[in-house]
C-alpha positions as CSV (number, residue, x, y, z in Angstrom):
1,A,54.8,36.9,-53.2
2,V,54.7,33.4,-51.4
3,N,53.8,32.9,-47.8
4,Q,55.0,30.2,-45.4
5,N,52.2,27.9,-46.4
6,G,53.3,28.2,-50.1
7,Q,50.3,30.2,-51.2
8,V,51.1,32.7,-54.0
9,A,49.7,36.2,-53.7
10,V,49.0,38.1,-56.9
11,V,47.9,41.8,-57.3
12,E,45.1,42.1,-59.9
13,F,45.7,45.9,-60.9
14,Y,42.4,46.4,-62.9
15,Q,40.2,44.5,-60.4
16,R,42.0,46.4,-57.6
17,R,42.4,43.4,-55.4
18,V,44.7,40.6,-54.3
19,R,44.0,37.1,-54.9
20,I,45.8,34.1,-52.8
21,F,46.2,30.7,-54.6
22,D,47.1,27.6,-53.2
23,S,49.6,25.1,-54.8
24,R,46.9,23.8,-57.1
25,G,46.3,27.2,-58.5
26,Q,42.9,27.4,-56.8
27,V,41.7,30.8,-55.3
28,V,42.1,30.6,-51.4
29,R,40.7,34.1,-50.8
30,Q,40.8,37.6,-51.9
31,F,40.9,41.0,-50.6
32,G,40.6,44.5,-51.5
33,T,38.3,46.7,-53.8
34,R,38.1,49.8,-55.8
35,G,38.5,53.1,-53.9
36,K,40.0,55.0,-51.2
37,G,40.3,54.0,-47.5
38,P,41.2,51.0,-45.5
39,G,41.2,47.8,-47.7
40,R,40.6,49.7,-50.9
41,F,42.9,50.4,-53.7
42,L,43.4,53.1,-56.5
43,G,46.1,51.1,-58.3
44,P,47.5,48.2,-56.5
45,F,50.8,47.4,-58.1
46,D,53.0,45.0,-56.0
47,V,52.7,42.7,-53.0
48,A,55.2,41.3,-50.5
49,V,54.8,38.9,-47.4
50,D,56.6,39.0,-44.0
51,G,57.6,36.1,-41.9
52,R,54.3,36.2,-40.2
53,D,52.3,35.9,-43.4
54,N,51.4,39.5,-43.3
55,F,50.7,41.0,-46.8
56,F,51.9,44.3,-47.6
57,V,50.2,45.9,-50.8
58,L,51.9,48.7,-52.6
59,D,49.1,51.0,-54.0
60,R,51.1,52.9,-56.7
61,D,48.3,55.4,-57.6
62,G,47.0,55.7,-53.9
63,R,50.8,56.4,-53.1
64,C,50.7,54.2,-50.0
65,V,51.2,50.7,-48.6
66,Q,48.5,48.7,-46.8
67,K,49.1,46.0,-44.5
68,F,46.8,43.0,-44.2
69,D,46.9,39.9,-41.9
70,R,47.3,36.5,-43.0
71,Q,43.3,36.3,-43.6
72,G,43.3,39.4,-45.7
73,T,41.9,41.8,-43.0
74,F,43.3,45.2,-43.0
75,V,45.9,46.1,-40.3
76,A,47.4,49.5,-41.2
77,R,48.1,51.9,-44.0
78,F,51.3,54.0,-44.2
79,G,53.0,56.6,-46.4
80,K,51.4,59.3,-48.5
81,S,51.9,61.5,-51.5
82,G,54.8,64.1,-51.4
83,S,58.3,64.6,-52.0
84,Q,59.6,64.7,-48.3
85,P,61.3,61.8,-46.7
86,G,59.0,58.9,-46.1
87,Q,56.5,60.3,-48.8
88,F,55.8,58.8,-52.2
89,R,56.0,60.5,-55.6
90,R,55.6,57.1,-57.9
91,P,56.2,54.0,-55.7
92,W,56.9,51.1,-57.8
93,S,57.9,47.8,-55.9
94,I,57.9,46.4,-52.6
95,A,59.8,43.8,-50.5
96,V,60.1,42.7,-46.8
97,G,63.4,41.8,-45.4
98,P,64.3,39.1,-42.7
99,A,64.0,41.7,-40.0
100,G,60.3,42.6,-41.1
101,N,61.4,46.0,-42.5
102,V,59.5,47.0,-45.7
103,Y,61.5,48.5,-48.7
104,V,59.9,50.5,-51.4
105,T,61.4,51.8,-54.6
106,D,60.2,55.1,-55.7
107,Y,60.6,55.7,-59.5
108,G,59.4,59.4,-59.1
109,K,62.1,60.0,-56.4
110,N,64.7,57.7,-57.7
111,A,65.0,56.2,-54.2
112,V,64.4,53.5,-51.8
113,L,62.2,54.1,-48.7
114,K,62.6,51.8,-45.6
115,F,59.8,51.5,-43.0
116,S,59.4,49.3,-40.1
117,C,56.8,46.4,-40.1
118,D,54.3,48.8,-38.5
119,G,54.9,51.6,-40.9
120,R,57.3,53.9,-39.2
121,F,59.6,55.6,-41.7
122,L,63.2,54.6,-41.1
123,M,65.3,55.9,-43.9
124,E,65.6,56.7,-47.5
125,W,68.4,56.6,-49.9
126,G,69.4,56.8,-53.8
127,N,68.3,60.4,-54.6
128,R,71.5,62.2,-53.4
129,K,73.7,62.5,-56.3
130,K,76.7,64.2,-54.4
131,R,77.1,61.2,-52.4
132,G,77.5,58.7,-55.3
133,E,74.2,57.0,-54.5
134,A,72.1,58.4,-57.3
135,M,69.5,56.0,-58.7
136,R,67.9,56.2,-62.1
137,S,64.5,54.9,-62.2
138,P,64.3,52.2,-59.8
139,T,61.7,49.5,-60.6
140,G,62.5,46.4,-58.7
141,I,63.6,45.5,-55.3
142,A,64.6,42.2,-53.3
143,V,66.1,41.6,-50.0
144,D,68.1,38.4,-49.1
145,R,68.3,36.5,-45.8
146,Q,71.2,38.6,-44.7
147,G,69.3,41.9,-45.4
148,N,71.3,42.9,-48.4
149,V,68.9,45.0,-50.7
150,Y,68.9,44.5,-54.5
151,V,67.6,47.4,-56.6
152,A,66.9,47.0,-60.4
153,E,67.3,50.5,-62.0
154,Q,65.6,50.9,-65.4
155,G,67.4,54.1,-66.0
156,R,71.0,52.8,-65.8
157,K,70.2,49.2,-66.8
158,I,71.7,47.8,-63.6
159,I,71.1,45.9,-60.6
160,S,72.8,47.3,-57.4
161,K,73.3,45.5,-54.0
162,Y,73.1,47.4,-51.0
163,V,74.7,46.1,-47.9
164,P,73.4,47.2,-44.4
165,V,76.1,48.9,-42.3
166,R,74.8,50.0,-38.8
167,G,71.5,51.0,-40.4
168,V,72.8,52.5,-43.3
169,A,72.8,51.2,-46.8
170,A,76.1,51.0,-48.7
171,R,76.8,49.9,-52.0
């Protein structure tokens, strides 16, 4: 993930941290450590940055998202393990849209979960086969400047584009 200053955020899974590099490849700062609780990770797997340079770290093994400010100070944690709407079974990738909403693919639920920038659950889609939205093993996600959501599905070997329609994602 790249912030407004061109700094690159990289997740180091085995070290349980995030490192921020400048354009010359020098480490500017790092945050996170092994464990449970604020600023600690069980398995950080992906990172995204919003328009205000806040970092959103997807902790796959902790089944949550943690938000940090531009300095790497812990701000909030949201999501938890479970199969209900807004809960994670096997979160895999994360992206932030132009409105600041946070999108997470969940490999275990075959779904995309959408949260506000402060962690409020907004909606979920993809796991309802009867509506033609069935996903199979979503692994990657990106959001463009218009708010269109692109999801890479390992199970179907496709990339689907979802267009926002009055708060609902339509393919």
